[in-house]
C-alpha positions, 0 to 999 in steps of 0.5 A: 389322239395318240394310239396304243402303238405309239407306246411301243414305237416312240414313248417307252417312258410310258411303261416307266410311269405305269410302274411308278403309278402302281407302286410309288403311291399305294392306294392305302396311303392315299386313303389314309392321308385323305381321311386324315386331311379331311378330318383336319389332321394335316400332321397325320396326313403327312405321316400317312404319306411318308413326310417328315415335318420340320416346322412348328407353327408356334415357332413360326409365329414367334420367328416370322409373325402371326400373320405369316404363321396363319398363312402357313397353317392354312396351306398346311391344312389344305396340303394333300401330301399324297398328291404332292408325292404323286407329282414329285420329280422322279428318276430312271430306272426305278422311278424313285424320287429325284434325290437332293431337291428342295422344291418351293411349294409356297412363297410368303412375302412379309412386308417389313420382315427382317431377313434376306428374302421371302419365306418359302414353304419347301419340300425336300428329298434326301440325298441318294445315299440316304433315300431309304423309305422315299421320305420327303420333309417339309420345312420353311426356308427364309434364306438364313441358311439355318435348318434342322438337318444338313441338305446338299441343296437347301435353297429352292431350285429354279427348275423344280418349283411348285409354288407356281403349280399349287394344283399339284399339291393344294387340294383346293386347286386340284381341279386346275390340273385339267387346264394347266396340263393342256388336257383340253388341247391336242398334243403337239407333234415332236416336230413342233419343238426346236432341236432334239428332245429326249426320247420318250418325252413329249414337250407341252409346247402348246402351254409354254407361252401361257406358263412362261407368262406366269413365271415372268409375272411371278418373278416381276421380270421385264424380260419377254423370254424364259429359259427352257431346259430339255435334258442335260445339255439342251437349252432353248430360249422361248421368246414371247415377243418373237413368238418362237423358241431357239437354241440358247446359244443362238445370237437371237437370245434375249440376253444371257440365258443364265439370267433369264427366268427358267420355265419350271419342269412341271410346265415343260413336259406333258403330264405323264398321267395325261399321256397314260390316259390318252394312250389307254395305258392306264384307267382313270381308277388307277390314278390319284382320285384328285388327278382322275377327277380333273383329267376325266371329269365325266368318269364315275369312280368305282375305286381302284381295281385290285387283284383278288386276295390270295393270301393264305390260300393253298398252292399246288405242287407236283410231288412224286406223281401227285398234286399236293398242297402247301399252305399256312399252318399256325402262321407258317408255310408248310406242306399240307398233305404229308404227316409230321413224321414224314416231314421230320424225316425229309428235313433230316435228309435235307440237313444231311445234303439229301434231296427233300420232298418237292413240297419241302423244296417249294416251301424253301424256294418260297423263303429264298426266292419267291415269285413275288420277289420283284413286287416286294423289291419295288414296294421296298424301294418306293418306301411301301414297307407295310405293303411289302410285309403284307405280301411276304406275310401272305406268302410265308405266314406272319410267324415265319423265320426267313432263310438265307436268300434273295428275299431275306437280302432285300428285307435286310438291305431295306432295314439297313438303309432305314438306319442310314436315313435315321442317321442322316436325319439326326445329323450324325452323318453328312455323307454316304457311300455314294450314289445309287450304285447299291440299287444296281442289282446286277453287280456282284457286291449287291449280293455280298454275304454277311452274318445275319440275325435269325429274324428280319423285321422292318416294323 
C-alpha cells in the first residue's frame, strides 16, 4: 500500500490529477448528464457533458443497414458521456484533453457490408488551436474518409482506443473497472518494469499480460507479443510466450515492433483514480459516482463535498481605521458603509488620478484581479463556462460591468476561443495560430492590450 509520503517523493502527477478531478468534469455536469441518460435522452446527456453529435441514427440505417443502426443506437443509449470525459486522455500542465485524437469506442463488423472495413463509433477531440470549451464529438468512421468536419487524425488510433475498455464509457459495464484496473492487486514496484519509466507514472505491470491477450484476441493476431509505449521514445515488447518484456530494439523482439499490436494506453498505466485513493489524496465522494462504486464498493455515497456558498455575503475591508463591508447592492458589488454622496466624491477623485477609499480600491481589485481568478481560469480552460460565470457573478453581481484587467482578459479570451472553435466546426478554417502557446500565461503576448467592448458575456 502506498503512503502519503510517496506523493511528494515520487509521484508528483497526483497533484496534477487532483486538479483534473476538481475542475475537468464538474459535479453539475455529472448530475445533469446522468439524469438525462437515465431518462433515455442520450442526446441530452451528450449535450450536458459537452459533446457534439455528428451522427444521426436514421442516416446510419440508410447507409449501413438497420441491424448496425440498432447496435449503434443501443450503445448510445448506454453511453455515459460524463464518464467518458472523465477517462479521456489528458496532457500536462493544465490537464486538458489530449488534442487531435480519434478514439474508437465500439467496433461493428457487418458481414457483407460494402466498404473498406468495419464501422467504428469514435470520439474525437479537436486540434489544440480549436479546443475551446474542451468539446468532444461523436461520429461514425467507416474508413471511407468522409466526415462532417475536417480532423487532423480521422482514423482511430492504435494507442488510444476504448473499444477494448468499454467499462470506461458504457454504464452497463462500469463495474468491470475494479478488475480491469487491478484494484484488487497490490501495486507493482517501479523496479518491476524493464527500462526507465517517465517520472510520476506507475505502470500496470500486473495487468499487462491479461490486457495483451485481450488485444491479441480482438486483433485476431497469431503473435504472442504486443508493443508497449512508455513515454515519447521508450518502447517495450511484451513477449507472452517468454513471460518477459524487453526493449523494442532488442534482438529477442518477436518480429518488427511496428507490426505488433499495441497495448492501449488505458491498459499501460495504473488508473489515476486508483492511485489517488490508495495515497489518500482524494476521497471516494470526489470521484465520478460510477468510478467510486467500482473502486470502493463498500463506500456509502454521501454526495460530493462542496464548500459553503458564500456568494453575495459581505466581505470586510480595513478602511480608514475601521472595518467596513462590501457586498452586492442591486446586483452590483459596492461599499455598504459609505453614503452615496461620499462614494460619488471618491469616484470623481479617482477619475482625477487621486487615491480613492480603501473600500473602492477593494471593489476595483475584485473587478480586475480577484482572488478567485485562478479558479475562474481553470474552469474556463476545462470548458466549465457556467461554473466560471457563477463564480464571477457570486463575487461581482450579475449586473456588473467588467473593468479592464486580468479577469476581463480571461473571459474575453475564452469567448474568442469559442468563436475559433465554431469556425473549426463549421469548416470555415482548417488551421489555427499554432499549438497551445496561447495558454502560456507567462509570455508577454498573452496580455496584449486591445480594444474591448464594455461588457463581456460567454453565454
